[in-house]
Phi, psi and omega in degrees: 000126184259133182242143175242136179223145177260352177208190183287339177301325187301331185290325180290320177295324177296320179296319180296325180294331177289330183276325184236140176296144179278140175284155185299327188260006185266333185221169174251137175248162180244120180292119183298327184281321183264332183082008183263154176281130183210164174290146178294129185282353183286142174268174177298130183290157177290130179297340179271345178293154176285126179292125175221151183257146175267145182277098180223157179260118180257124184225155171277157190297316186203161174245156182243135178232131180286130179288163175055040176291130185249009181291161179282334184255160179299150184275133181280130182256308181183189185226143178248130174215140181248147182282351175285332183288113178272354184093005182267004177085005182277344183257135174239140180260135183233139182240136178215166178115202190291125176075005179297138182065333179267321181247312182253137176234156182229139176281114186291350181262315184261340184082013178285131182253131180233152171258124185265350183230163176288133182253144180241113182299322181297328177282320177206122188275337178205163180231136177257123182235158173236139181237153184201146176250130187228158177288133186291327179278316185259352186056024174273139177296133177256351173223152175291159181291136175243147184243142176214166183240134174253114179262136183274121182273130186287148168231165183275090184239006180231129175274153179299153180224149179254100185289341183254007180277164351288159189256148170241133184213161179221146175217139181299142174297162177064020182288148181293169178297136176085011177295128182294134177257305186192158176245131176254152183228124174246146177242149178236127183285355178288168187286117180286347181265000182231115177068205179250018185297336183246012180269117189250141169236151184252147174212161181256120182267322181225126182142359177288148357260027187275329185226160173222164181228136178285128185302317185272323183266337182082017184273123178268139183224163175286143182249351175230145176275159170056046173287133188261121182295325180294337175277310179210129189249354181215146178224140177250122179253153174239117182251135178250143175238128183232131180277187184058030177058031175083003188286170182295135178096352177287157179265151183226161175219152181233161172212163181253144180231117176264116181253120178251135179275119179279152184279149169231160182277089180239008177231129180282158175289149179221128177284143180286333180227154175274345178220139175232145179232136180220148177237133179229154175282146181292345179277005184296137183284151175297147183067025169267161184275123175276309182199163175233127176238160183215133171263129184274129177236122184286348173287176182226169178064218183291341180284346179258358177293141184213160174243147181247148171210155175269115181283314174201174181156165176278164181069057184297138176086000177282325188230162173213151179235135179228167182259130172281112186295341179274320182251349185065024174280150168270117187259113178272122181248149180271127179261332182230156177297146179268145178222110179301319183291338179268315180211127187259351181206157178222144177239134184228144172247123189240142179241137175247129183228140173297139181278326182239100183264131177269116180300340182292336189243023180294337179292347181283351178124171178291138184265057180202163177207158185230156177208164179249140182233129176244125185249116178258132182263129182258132186286145176224159178285112188262151177288163179302149181240130177288145172297332178222119179294329180233111177256136181245130183225157181230138178221143180286151181295332182263019180299139181281164176296132181094002181290130173289134187252317181182186184224137171255158185217136175222161182216156176274117184290340180274329183213107188293344181265002179291128180289147182238143175241146183244150176204165180253136173290111183294341177293337177264355180219065184301322182272004177053055174283341187227158172231158177229132178290129188293330185264319186269337185076017179280131180261130178224166179282143178247341177221166172290144185255153177225110180297326181294335181274315180206114184273338183224131180245126181252105187252144173251121183256127176264135173244116189242130177294134184289326182277338180218091185296348181285341181272106187234124173258155186234140179221159181246133178236116177261120180249123177259128180271119175278142185284144166234162181278091182234014177225130181279149179285151180223171177304143179293322181218172172276105187281145173239100187260129182243133183239120179287143176296339183261021178294149183257159176300140176083007183276136175281120182253346178198140169248128185245154173221172181226163175226153178221136183288341174289159176225083180292154185296327179273003180089171183279144170217112184249147182240137181239144175198157175281134184281138167038250188298332183276356181297323183256022182291161185260003186258313189227163175216161180239139177236120177281122184274358181062014177236035183069016175229166177215150175248140176262127183237153176273144178266338185216180175236186177078034176285139183232137179289326178296329181280314180201108182284334186222139172240144181238122182249124173273125183247130178264123176242127183237135175268183186252020181282176181234112351290158183282145181242146182222168177205147177257123184244136181268126176253118182272128179244117179259134178274134185228158174269120187242157175275189186289342176272355178089017178272128184292129179261314178212146183228168176088190185290153182268129179282120179277141181252129181286138183268347180191174183247149176287166178292324180295320179295318180295321177298318181299318178296318182296321180296317181295325178295314180297318180299317177295317178298323178297312180301319178296319177294324180294315184299316178300314185294316180298322177295326179289323179276005179296132183292151175289150182293148184290337175240163180293155186295323182284340175268356185288132175267111187280006184274062177277063180205177176280121184266129180238131179241123182264046179268135182264337178086170181256016179089201185286337177283348181271101184254007179250344182284309180224152176270083182291335181293321184292325180294332183266357182237138183275314189258073179254132178281112182256156176285124184293344184268005185258133179283139186266346181264003179225154181288125181294148180285333181239153180298144184244137178255132180241140181257133182240094177293128183288333180288324185266009182282119178284156182249114183262353184294333183271359184260153172297161184297318181296323179289324180297313182295317181297320182291321179298317181288321179299318176297318178294326180295313179299320176298319180290330179291322182267002185275112182286351177263003179292144180294154181279026177219165182292135178222153181260123178246131183251136181232136185267063180258121185268348180083192186283335176077201181277185179296331181281003183058176188290142174272352178293145178274357185288328182264012180295329181286327184263003180263153175278108186232140178274350180287142184258121180252028181289339181294349183288337180293336184275355186271003177105180184291336180297330183252025181292317181296315178296326179291325181288328180282319191244338190288325188243105179287343181272359182298146184247348186223144177225135179274123182258000000 
């Protein structure tokens, strides 16, 4: 049986428990199987029964440990003892559970439990542990496992805190005494069920005498009535929360509360001055700003919004005042043009009224104010003004050039005697139909007019001051061209009239109408008739319908396309003008083959098909065919008799053209591209197997017998060239390797040249020169080629 004690008294209680059975309501037992705390199920024993004890573990429900212990030695929690323990050291005590070995330790010999660390109730309020007595040698339990709770006892180690601080609050200005502003709440992490560590009271440290706070609830209220926002609009309060019910030694915390007085409409608008004066130019445009005035309102926001109005003044309708919603200014606008000569000043009386009036503050006085505004007009040099801004004139379409139409008039508003000159804005009269007299303003025609092209002319007339051409007035003149009957009527559209072959006499085949470009005042009236020769025709007739239309009818039936596919009717149209005009229009009627419903199937002339060909046509066709056959036979025969080529097909050189090589060569040091020595000597022994019209693939060696070398320097140029070409021609004729076609060969032969002879170094080898070039052999390998060409006159071979 395991006993738990918190002090030395527990040992005495454990001894009594061994002698007397425990009553059911006296102790708490721990069920060995479940480990839960439960009431002892045993009843009071029979007094006559022999007393014997049951092996059970009796424990108290929990132990208490003071938090934040600051001693130097471990804090004693309690003691564990088993009745099996005889004090001989065979029993060992083991502790397990939350914080075992790390926070709580047990003396395995004595069963004393200690806390080795400082405990914080706010971090963990209690610990659940299990204790057991085991045999020291076998580690087998000698008592069932028992569970107990170590509860951390609270001390006042946490100050109150405001989780929602700092606070922002607002209250309307002019509020009555005791108006609630905001409620502050402080929390204390200490145990609210133990002592007064978590019981908080509130007080105000800063904010007197304007506000107060309720100690228990933390509700902040106004402490003064009628606080004015315009005097002071913000207050910063410091609220303290102290635990231990505010007693000495309690901990405290503070927070700030910023209280803003919100505005109410308790101030009327006021003008800074009772009279205002403004000056404007008479040239100020309509809808321009004349002046801006402002009534000052100490309130803000919607409480400062106001409306302005003109109460009275001279010049009604000249001005208007509106409110600028951004600045709450009163904006005076001009509604009509100003004229210094007519009126030079205006007086206005203006009122400003609050838009949103609070009935609670009507006692503070009227929420409006008035002021006087005087507007003085300043004279400016104005442009001429037309007596009528829009002049309307009428002219006949047949008016002759120079006909006067009307007159415009303008004057200088500043000086009635100032001369004015007139002109037409040619941008409004591009074709220059009209002129205006510069002095009188009389408008006349400059060209013949055509109403059908332009019935109304919109002219802009300039009026210019003679003394100040920069002052230009503008006027509008509308000239309407009156119509005359100068256009004959014509068909309204191009009619396509179809006549069925099965048409009957009196059938309407077309209804026609007319149009006329003229526009008589009484409207159009057209008359229709068949013109001249067609009036008495036997095929068609015309009926005037008296409604500006006419119908074309057939006089007979039996129309045939083969006889006449198209009929053309001249129709005379006369208008009702004065004088009347007429025109003759041709109506084409096509005869068609129609079905039973009168729908045209085919119209126009019938195509006739020839039934046979004449004998002459057949002979001509036959002769052409025979001629073609003979030509084909001749071509085939000529191809078969074509001679075989003189050389085999695989040996034929197909380059039967002029071959051009655009090679520039490498200069005198290039001895492999061309054999220049051969070109400069006539009697060169050539290899007969080498082609002369192409560059040889391998170097060729030429022998130059000095005795047979001809000298051309003593011959005239024409003889030199003739001999040179003749030699080359003979060589080509006897050359078996020459191609069997004409080829062009070019030789770089310069002739005898001038008296100073040729400057080219190419002929140095072939010329007779007394100069000795043997010293070139001593100049090194770079001059080896020059030494071979010029150094040894007895050389007989040259590498090309």
